[in-house]
Structures are given as structure tokens and as C-alpha cells.
C-alpha positions in Angstrom: 114.8 109.0 203.1 116.9 109.2 200.2 114.0 111.2 198.0 113.6 113.9 200.8 117.7 113.5 201.9 118.4 117.1 200.6 115.3 118.7 202.2 116.3 116.8 205.6 119.9 118.4 205.3 118.6 121.8 205.0 116.4 121.3 207.8 119.1 120.0 210.0 121.0 123.1 209.3 118.4 124.9 211.1 118.8 122.8 214.2 122.4 123.5 215.6 121.2 124.7 218.8 119.3 121.2 219.2 122.2 119.5 218.0 124.4 121.5 220.8 121.8 120.5 223.7 122.2 116.8 222.5 125.9 116.6 222.5 125.6 118.1 225.8 123.1 115.7 227.3 125.2 113.1 225.7 128.3 114.2 228.0 125.9 114.5 231.2 124.7 111.1 230.8 128.3 109.4 230.1 129.7 111.8 233.1 126.6 110.4 235.4 128.0 106.6 234.4 124.1 105.6 234.3 123.4 102.0 233.1 120.6 99.8 231.7 116.9 101.3 232.4 118.1 104.4 234.1 120.7 105.3 231.0 117.9 104.5 228.7 115.6 106.7 230.3 117.9 109.5 229.8 118.8 108.8 226.1 114.9 108.6 225.3 114.3 111.8 227.0 117.3 113.3 225.1 116.3 111.9 221.7 112.5 113.2 222.4 114.0 116.8 223.0 115.9 116.0 219.6 112.7 115.1 217.4 111.1 118.2 219.0 113.6 120.4 217.6 114.0 119.0 214.5 109.9 119.4 214.1 110.4 122.8 215.2 113.0 123.2 212.5 110.8 121.5 209.8 107.9 123.9 210.7 110.2 126.9 210.2 111.8 125.7 206.9 108.2 125.4 205.6 107.3 128.7 206.4 110.4 130.1 205.1 109.6 128.0 201.9 106.0 129.5 201.9 107.2 133.1 202.2 109.8 132.7 199.1 107.1 131.3 197.0 104.7 134.3 197.9 107.3 136.6 197.1 108.2 135.0 194.0 104.4 134.9 193.3 104.1 138.4 194.1 107.2 139.5 191.8 105.8 137.3 188.9 102.5 139.1 188.9 103.7 142.6 188.6 104.7 144.0 185.2 108.3 144.5 184.6 109.9 147.8 185.0 109.4 149.9 181.6 107.2 147.2 180.1 104.6 148.6 178.0 101.1 148.7 179.7 
């Protein structure tokens, strides 16, 4: 995880809505005063949704990086303005 820590941090910047949903689910679980298996069931459901959100953010991040790479490659292959041809 240390090797990818900076990348993970960037991806989690895209999961703010997911984090809010997780905190909301935590409050609901706490307010319901659930115990044992029932509490764990709700926590697992919360965690599954959170992981889905991180996966979606990772895909979005991958697309953004790919678009940047494509843009840089396209700009790099063009002759500079005013350059002799």
C-alpha cells in the first residue's frame, strides 16, 4: 500500500460523496442500537457500498489519467507554433 499511497489518496479525493454515505450509515447503525449479527450485517452492507464507491472512483481516476496522457501525446506530436517546417 505504501507504494500506491499517493495514488490511493488521489482516488479517495473522488470519493467524498461515498464517504458521506458511509458516515450517514454509521450514524444510522449507531442510532438503531443494533448488536451482534444484525449490527455486523449492516456494517458489511455499508462497507460493500463504500468499496463500490472506491472502485468507481478508481475507474474515474484511470479515465482522467488516460485523457491527460492522450492530451499530452497529441500536443507533443504537433509542431510548436512558429517552428520551421
